[in-house]
N, C-alpha and C positions, 0 to 999 in steps of 0.2 A: 858170588854164589859158587859153592864147590861143585866140581864136575859131576860127582855122584848124585848130588841133589838135582842138578840140571837134567841129567839123564832120566832120573825117576820122574821128575815133573813132565818131561817130554813124552815119555812112554805113557804115563797116565792120561795126559790130555789127548794124545793121538788115539789111544784106545777108545776114549769117550767120543772123539770126533768121528772115527770110522763108523762106529755104531750109529751116531747121529746122521751121518750121510746116508747110510743104507736105509735107515728108517724113513728119512725125509724123501729119499729117492723113490722108495716103494710107494709112499703116499702120493707123490707127484705123478708117477706113472699111472696110477689109478685115476687121479684127477684129470690127467691129460686125456685119457680115453673117454671118461665121462663128459668132458667138455665137448668132444666130437659128437657123442651120442645125444647130449642135451641140445646142442645146436640143431642136429638133424631132427630131433623131436619137435623143437619149436618151429622149424620150417616145414613140418609135415612130412618129413622123409623117413621117419622111424615111428613105429607104434609106441615104443617105450624107450626112455634113455637107459634102461637097465640091460639092454641087449648087447652089451659088449662081450668080447671073447677074452677070458682071463688067461694070463700067461705067467711067466717067471718074473717076479718083481725085482729080483736081484740082478739077473743078467739082461733084463728088459727084452726078452725074446718071447714069442708066442702071443703077444698082445694084439688085439685088433678092436677097432671101435664098432665093428658090426654094421657099418654103413655100406649100402649097395651103390657105390659110385657109378658103376657101369649103367645101372638103370637110370640114375639121376641125369647123367650126361645124355643117355639115349632119349630121355624125355625132354631134353632141351633146357633143363633147369641148371644151366652152367653156373650161374652165380650162387645157387644153393650149394653146389659142390665146392666152390671156392670158399664160401663162408664157413662151411663145415670143416674143410681141410685146414684152414688157417686159424680157426678160433682158438686152439690150444696155444698157439704162438702169441696171440694177444694176451691170453691168460698168463702165460709165463712172464711176459713183459710187465704186466700189471703187478704181479706178485714181486718180481725183482725190484720194480720201482718203489713199491711200498716199503720193502725191506731196506733199500738204500736210503730212502727218505728218513725212516725211523732211526737208522744208524747214524747218518751224517748230520741230522738235526739235533742229536743228543737226546732223543726221546726215550732211549733205552738206558736206564741207569744201572740195572742189575747186569752183572757180567754174563749170567747164563741166559738171560733174555737176549742179550747181544749175540751170544754164541748161536742160539737157534736162528735168529734173524740172518746172521751172516751165512751160515751154511744152507739155509733155505734159499737165499739169493744165489749161492754157488750152484745148487742143484738145478735151479731154474735157468741160470745162465748156461749150464751144461747142455740143456735141451735146446736152447736158442742157438748155441754154437753148432750143435749137430745139424740143425735144419737150415740155418741161414748162411753160416760160413761154409758148411761142408756139403749140403745137399740142395743148394738153390738151383742148380742146373739139372737136377734129376727129373726125369719125365714122370715119376711116380711119387708117392708119398705126399705129405701135407703141403709142401711148397709146390710140388709138381701139379697137384690138383688145383691149387690157388692160381698158378700161372695159366693152366689150361682153362679153368673156369672163367677167368677174366680176360683171356687171350693176351696175356702180357709176356714180354720178354723176361727171361729169368734175371737179366741184368738189373731190373728195377729192384727186385728183392735183395739181390746180392749187394748192390751198391748202397741203396737207401737203408735197407734193413741192416746191412753190415756196418754202416756208419753209426746208426743208432745203437747197435749192439756194442760196438767198440767203445762208445761213450760210457755205456753202463759198466763195461768191464774196467775201464780206466777209473771210474768212480770207486769201484770195489777195491781195486789194488792200491789206488792212491790214497784213499781216505778210510775205507772200511777195514782193510787188513791191518794197518798200523794201530788202529784202536783195539782190534782184537788182540794183537800182540802185546799191547800195553796192559790189557786185562789179564792175560794168561801167561805171558812170557817176559815180564819185566825182568831185566838183568839176566835173561837166559837166551843167548843167541842161538843155541841149539834148538830150542823149542820154537823160536821165531822163524828160523830157517825151515823147520819142519812144517809149520803152518803155511808158509809161502809155497813150498813144494807140493803139499797136499792140495792146496787151493788150485794151483795151476794144473796139476795132474788131473784133478776131478773135472775141471771145466774143459780142458783141451784134449784130454786123452781118455779118461775112464768111460764117460758116457757119450763121447763124440768121436774123437779120432780113432780109437781102437774099435769102436762099434762100426764106424764107416769102413775101415780097412777090412774088417772081418765079414761084414754082411752086404756091402755095396759092391756091385760088379763094375767092371770097365774103368774108364778114365776117372769116373767120379770118385773111385776109391783113393785116388791120389790126394784128394782134399783131406782125407784122414791123415795121410802122411804129413801134410802141412801142420797138423796139430803138434807133431813132435818139435818142429822148429819154433812154433809159437810158444810152446811150453818152455823151451830153452830161453827164448827171448824174454819172457816174463821174469825168469829167475835172474837174468842180467839187469833188466830195467828196474826191478823192484827189490833188488838184493838187500839183505839185511846189513846195515852199516854198523861197524864196530863202535 
């Protein structure tokens, strides 16, 4: 394939993919907050699941589930707070698992169906990395409330959740990404490399590492810096072979 055609194909696919990521991310941010509020409603801690605070769906700032955790803890309903805080991470895990199953079992024949499933998995993995890899030791936020509500050491989430998350990420890079490259970047190493870079950047930096470095205070922000090294490691481990 001539270089000019390779570049054209790469730019076209990357443009479509960036728009796909932003759209899917916006949807999942909304679903994330509604998962909190719906669980709170089911447990009798909110009058309506519609009471979330809307924010910026692109930068992921200003969002809040509208749950009064202070009151819930004060009333001694610690496990309610834990369930409400952790419920979106269960949701993200389920969505990722379904996407990986469909992709790796050959259930998605059309390349655009595969495209949506792949990047939906990426967006959900991004959220899991942000919370489990990078904010498991935070005293606040979804994992912090889970740990506080169940009186657990953060090491349980970091080690057990991290092991499960690492397995999901390995499945995506080892099996899911090569199939995506075969669909959209056959005989085009430039496009294949671009897919790898964008996948890793989205998971480990865009919605996780950069966000943690920018918005999390103290030593916890160093977990965001780790995203840079993980990003580089994935490019080496799953590099496109000539």
